[in-house]
N, C-alpha and C positions, 0 to 999 in steps of 0.2 A: 747239548749237543754236543758231538767231537767238533773238537777246533784244532789248528796244526801243532800248539804248542803238546797234545796230547797223545801223539805220534809215540813218543819213547814210555810213555807209558803203558801202552801196547806192546812194545819190542819187549819191556820188562818181564814180560810173559814166557819167551822165551828161554829166561835164565832157569823157567821151572825145571825139572827133568823130563818131566811128563809130558811135555807140551813138546808137539812136533813141529808146527807149524801154525801162522798166523794167517787166516782169511780174508780179503778185506774187499768188497763188491759196492756197484752202485744199487742203491734200492736194497740193501738189504743189512742186515746185523754183523756186525765184525763176530768172526769166531776164530776158537784155537781148537787145534784138532789134537784132541788126546786120544791117544790108541787110537781106534778104529772111529768112534764118535767126534760128532761138534759140539762144542759149548758155547753158547753164549757169551761177548764181552761185554754187550750194552744194551739197554733195552730199546733203545732208536736204531732206526734205520740210516745209513751213509748215502746222501744226494752224492749225485756226478761231482756238485760244485764243491760240497764238505769234502769229497774226498779227494781231491785235486788241491784244496786248500790244505788236506794234513798233509801230504807228501811233498807241498810245491819247494821248499827250500835245499830236498834231497834228490841222489840218483835217481830213483823212482820216476822224478816228471819226466826226466826226459826219457826213459824207457816207456813210459805213455804212448809219449809222443809216437816213438819208431815203433809202438805195436798197435797205434791207429792205420801204418801203412802192411805193417807186414804179418798183424794179428798175431802175433805171438812173438814174445822176447823173454829171455832166461838169463839173467849175466848173475856175477858177484858182485857186491856193492859193499862202501863201508858207511854206516850209518851209525852213529851214537856210539861210538867205538866198538862196534860190533862188523864182523865181513858174516853177512848175510849172504843166501842164494837168492835171487827177487826174480820171481817169473809173473810176467803180465800179458795178458790176452782182452783183445778189445773185439769181442763179438757184439754186430750188430747194434753197437753206438755202446753198448755195456763197457765198464770199466773192472775188468778181475786181478787182484793182486795176493798173489801167495809169498810169504815171506818165510823162511826156513833156515834155521842156522848148519853153517858151514863145518861138514865134518873135514875136519882139523888132518886125522888117518889116511885121508885117503886125497890130497892133493887135487890128484888126475881128473877128479870129477866136475874142476871149473868147465862149464860151457860159455865160457865169454868168446863171442864169434873171432877168428882169426887166429884163436892159441892156439898151439901144438903141441899137446900135453906129453907128447912123446918122445920130444926132443932133449928133456934131462939122459932118459937111458939110451939117445945115441951118440953122444958124448961119453957115455960112461963105460962103453970097451965090453969085449966080450967075456972076461972072467965075472963082472958084475952082472951082467945077465946071466950066465949059467946059474951063479946063485938064487935066482930069482926063481929059477925051471922048478921046482918045487910046490911051487905056490899057485900055480898058472891053472891044475886043475880044479881049483875053488869055483863054483858055476857062482857063486852069489854076485862074483866081481867082473863075471864077462859083460854081462847087459847094460853096465853103469860104465865101465872102461871104455869101451869101446872095442876098436880093431886092436888096438895097441896091446890089450891083454893077451892075446894071441900071439904077438910077434916074438917074446922071448925065446919060445919053442923052434919057430922058424929061424930066427939068428942068431940060435947055438948051433944051430947046425953047419952054417955056412960062413961065421964069422968074417971070413976074408972079403967074401963078396960085397960084404955091405960097407966094407971100410973102403972098398977101391969104386967103387959106385952108390955113396949113400943117397944122392938124388932122385935116383932111378928105383928104389927100393923104400924111398919114403913117398914117395907120390901115394902109392896101391893105397897104404892105412891112412894116408888124409883122404883120398875117397869115399873107402869104405866107414871113415869114422863121421865121416859129412853126412853118409847116409844113414847111418843108427842114431844120429843128432837127430836125424829131422822125423824117426821115427818116436824118438823119446818124445821129443815136442809136441808132438801129434797126440802121441798118449797122455803126457803132464798135462796137456791143457782144460783137458776133462778133470783136474782133479782143482786145476786154480777155480773152475767155476763156481764152487761151491755151494750152499743153499739157499738157490735164485727167490723163492718163495716156502718159505716151509711149511706154510698153512695146508698147500694143495699138493695133492701126493701125484707124482710126475709118471710113475710106470706103475700101476693099479695090479698086474698079473705080479709084479715081484713082491708088492711089499702088502699085500691086502691077504691074510688070512685066509683059505680055503673056507675055512668052516662058519667066519662071520661075513665073507658072500654068499653063500649058499642060506644061511638064515634069514639073512633083507631079501634073498631073490623070493624065499616062500612067502615071508611079509609081503612084498607087493603083489604077489597071485591072490593074497587074501584082501589087497585095498586095504592093507594096515596104513597108517601113519606114525607109527613110534614103534623103537623094538628098544626095550630094557635092556640090562645085562648086569648080573648083579652077585657077586660070589655069593655062595652058597644055596643059589638060590634056581629055578629055571628062568630058564628065558620068556620075557614075556612080551607081546606082539598087543600093541593095540589097535583092537579094529571096532569101528563105529561109536569109538567114545570108551570103551571095556576092554581091561585087562585079560589077557588070554596065554594061560603057561603053554611052554613049547619044549617039549623033551625032559631030558632027566636037570636036574641040578648041576649047576657049573660049579667048579673049583676055584680057587682062587687063581691058580696059573692057568688055567683055559679061559679065565676071565682075561686076563694079563696078557696071554697071549694073540689074543684078539683085538686088544684095544691099544695097549704099547706102542705096535708097529704103525698106526695112524700118526705118530705124533711126531714132530719135529722139534729140530731142537728149542725152537722159541716157545711150543708147547710145553716140553719136558719142562724149561723151568719154569713154566707157569704151572705147573702141578706139583711142584716139589715147594714152591714160594709160597702158593696161594692155596692149594689144596682141590684146585680144578682148573680147567684149561677147555673153551670152546674150539671151534674148528670145523673146516667142512672138507668134505672126501671124497674122492672118486673110487668107487670099488669097482672098476670095470664096469661086466655083463650086469652088474647088482645095481648101477646108478649109482646117486650121488646122494650124499649124508648129510645131513649139519649132527656133527659130534659134542657132545657135554661129557668128560671122564673128570670123575673126584674122586677122592677117596674119603672111605665112610670106614664104620667099626667092623665090617667084617673083609674088608680089601676095595678092590675097586670098584667102582659101578658107574656104567656108560650108559647115557641114552642118545638112540638114532633117531632123529625126523627124517624120514626119506622125502626125499626130494625130487619134483616133477625132471627130467632131462632137460627139459625150457620151459617157457613160456605158455602158457593154455591160454585160449580166446575165453573173452569173457561168456559168449554162450555154452560154450560147454562145461563151464563152471557151473551156471546156474545164475547169474546175476543179471542185475535188471537193463537192460539193453539202454536208459538213459545214461547209464556210466560213460558210455561212448561220445557222449556229449564234452568231457574231461579235454579234448583233442580240440574243441574252440576256444579254448582258453588258452591267455599269452604269458600270465601273469596272475598270483593270487596262491593259494593253500588248501591243498584237498588231501585229508587225512582220511584214511582207511583206519578201524576202531573195530575193538571185537573183544572178549577174552582170551588168556593163552588158547592158544588151540585152535581157534577159529579162522586158520586159514586165511590169515592178513598179508602174510608175505607172497603167497599164490595172489592176492587179488594184487598186491602192490605189483606184482612181475607181470601179470599181465596186463595191466596200466601203460606199463612200461614197453611192452610188445607193442603194442598200440599204439604209440606216438612213432619206434622205431618202425613200423609196417608204414607207416603214412604221411610222417613229415622229415625231411632232411633239414633235422637239427642234430645238436649235442647236448646230450643226456649224460648225465654225473651220477652214479649210484655210491651212494656211502651204507656198507652194511658190516654188521659184525657177528657172523663171519657172511661172506659170500656163500650165495645159496644158489639161485638160480641163475646160469651161465647164459647171457643173449647173446645169440648171434650179428654177424654186422648185416642189415636190412636198407634201411634210408638213412636210417641215421648212425651218427657215429656215438658210441658208448663208452661211455669211460666207467668200471668197474673199480671200487678203491673199498678195500678191506682195515678196519681199524685196529691198529696196533702192529701191522704187516707193510700198509700202505701209507697210514696216516696216524699220526697220533691218537686223536679222538674221533667225536662226531661233529664238536664243534669247530675244532683245527681244520676240519675235512671241509667244515662250512665257509668256514672264513678265507681259505684257500680258495674253493670254487667259485668265489665273486668274480676273480682277476682270471678266470679262465675260459671266459665269454661262454658260459650253458647258457642252454635255453630251458632246461627240465633240471631239475635236481631231486632225485630221488632218495630220502633218507629211511634206513632199516627200520627206528624207531628211536621216538623224542621221548627220552629219557631223563634229562637232567633240567634245568633252570636256562644254562646255556646253551645248550643246542636247540630249545624253542626259542630260545632268544634271536638268536641265528637264522633260525628258518621264521619270523618275524619276519625279518628285515630283508631277508633277501625276496621272499615272496611281496614287498613291500616295496623292492627297487627295481621291479620289472621282470621276474623271474616267475617260473613255474614251478611249487615245490610239493612233494606229493611225500607222504609220510605214514608211518603207520602207531599207533598209539593205544596201549593195551587198556582199554576203558570198557566198561560195560554195554553202553550205550551212546547215542550221538549225542544228547544232552549235557551225558557227564562227561563228552570230548570236551565239548567247548567251557563248562565248568574249569576241567581240569587244566586246560590252558588257561584261564584267565588266573588259578588259584596258584600256580607257579609260580607268582612274581608279589613281591612284597606288596602291602595294602596301601601303600601311598604311592603306586603307581599303575594298579589297576584301572584306574579310569581311564590312564592314558592308553593300556594296553586292550581294554574294549574299544576302545576307538577304532587303534590300530587292526584288531581283529575283524571289527563289522567291515571295514576295506577292503579287506584281505583274501576272508573265509566264502570260498567260492562252493564247499563243497564238503560233507559230510558221510563218510560211506558206514557204517555199524553192520554187524553181522555175526551172526552165531549160526553153530553146525546141528544140526537137528536128525539124530537115528532115524531111520527107517524102517518101518513096520515090520521087517523080518530080523532088525536089527546088523544086517549083513553091509551096510554103509551110512553114510550121513548125508543129507542136504543141507545148501544155505540159505539160511535167511534172514535177507536185507534189510537193514532199514537206509532212508535216503533222505538227508535234510541238504537241499540245494540254496545254494549264498541268493538273497533278492532282499529288496528292500524292508520288507516285516521283519523277516531275520535279525537283518542289520539293526532295525530299530531295537526290538529285545535285548541284543546284546549291548547296545549303545548305552540303554537306559537300566541294565540292570533286570531285567525281567523274562528271564530263561524260564520262570516257572510257567510261565504260558506258551511256553514251547508244543508239550502237546495238542494244545488246541489249534496251535497254527500247523500241526500236521494233519488233523483231522480234516483241515479246509484248504491246505495248500497240496490239493493234486493239480490242480492247475498249473502249479510253480515246478513240477516237477517230484513233489515230494511224496515219499512212501513209509507207511508206519508198517514195524516189525510183524504186528498183529496181523496186518493184513497181508503181509507175505505169509505169516503161515495157515492163515485160512487158505490163501491157495496151494499151500502143499497137502491142506488137509482133503481140500475138493479134488486134489488130483490123484489121493491116493498113496501118497508118497509116504506121507506123516501120520500116523495114529492119532486120534482127540486127545488122549492124556500127556503124548510126547511133546504135541504143540501146548498144553496149557503148562509146561515146566517154563517153555522159553519165552512165555509172552508176558510182555510188562503187563498187560490187564488182561487178565484168565476169561475173564467176563466178557470180556469183546470175542472169542474164540468161542465159548461158550453157545453165544447167540448166532454164529453164521455156519459151525464146525456140526458134521453129522455126527449124530451120536453111536452110530456101529461101522464096522468096515464095510467095506461091500462086497457083497459076494462072488466069489470065483465064476468070471465068465461074465460080468454083467458091467456095463460100465459105469466110472467112479461119478457118478450124480449127488450131490448133496440133494437131501431131501427137504428141506427151507432152502428157500432162494435168496441168491447170494445177494448184497447190496449193489444199489448198482456204481459203480466205477470205470470210466471210462479209460479202457483199455488194459485194466490190472489184467484180466484172465490172459493177455499175452506177453506179460512180463516172464512169467515163470513156466509159459506151455513149452517150452524146450530145454527145460532144465534136467538134466544129464547127472550132474555129482556135485 
């Protein structure tokens, strides 16, 4: 973390000829402007209190206090034996500072309020002004020097009039200088701002390549989930789980022109150092995408996950209506699990939106990166992105415990520290909703316990038995015509028999509990697949590939798809299960 003593280290970058200025901003990383590009100088963001500590013993601190009342201040300051031009802006409570070298060859560029840069020329007399007249047509100096750059031509025509009444003639240049200075300050205020959030694209129409936006729009019309761009190969779109080629092979330059404009300064640094970068981007009319850019043997490779414009309702996703009971919990742990690409993030966003629509509470989401944007409804939502707004999942969870949250949504339980903080938050009175890349509900519970060392696993079982409220495990099954996918869900609800199995380390009995746990609101993945087959949305062979026990599908599913124009009805009677037919009757995707 940057401290006050490191300001000298930042100013040392200005000694390099290629560095034009240093940009400091609250809630952003410090950057150096090299040419027309911004290069990050640190991997950690500067909070407002850290930025104030950084400049506490310098003249910049006084400029910040002035800028809070007048919004923008620019002056020359002496810092560490350097004369710098310091510009400070405070829009909307933020602090934005630009530090640039003072151009010694043009001292009239000083913008300190109250100074009169034309005074030395007024005392120099007419001959000196006539000697400077040939340099006046230089257009590059006129906007910088202000109105006094035009004064030598006028004064050389009537030098005696200026000497007789200098005060009358000095008033007009001062007024014109003030007007031009106000315009310069308004234009430079934008340049001080710097990259507030380099991950999110602020102006899609300007930065998004048209070819990429067109490709993503076509993929959305085909209800695709992903778009792959690779040098030397055609673009590939994933429709119903299968990749399909789109168009001609793409050259390395074409892929670079599509992907690199999406990257901000931080993501460029990640790509150079680690070989890959993760971000989310708004492509304008093409919608939001989650982007992964990496280097490979043939050049750049990009994977774009198509993100919905906003959260989707549970009924529209085809999820069981029992999931809406999650709003009845005020504390505990809810886990959404499934293989990669099974729609866990979409389900998590739907659950967050359910709270946002029904309860006036505080919700904190921690994601990497932020995908679905939640509008303000009844709840106050704070969406934080790893490495842009916080260092890691675990550090964000540790800070969230002091931010008065009611619900904490975690993008993914990746490591031991994150799981430990999630269990601690769930145990101390918060409702934690998280995702985990595991194939089934039983494997999810095992993974949560196996992450800890064997010496503490008994304590973890006791903690998990008291906090686990629900596990949703889902899989996306291709439809009959292979044009889309339908979700099949497994639902494990927290109850006394389940907690006893967890505490006694008898999770091998969980399948037996699921078979008789309908009264507790539990649902097997095989029962969900049987409903999809009975409704004619999924064929028999496709359901068997995703079933935990294919024999359970064979006993209840029809052996042949229904004929066109006839209702989809199973030839064999389905087993009697209370209300199971209504669970997926409104499934649409």
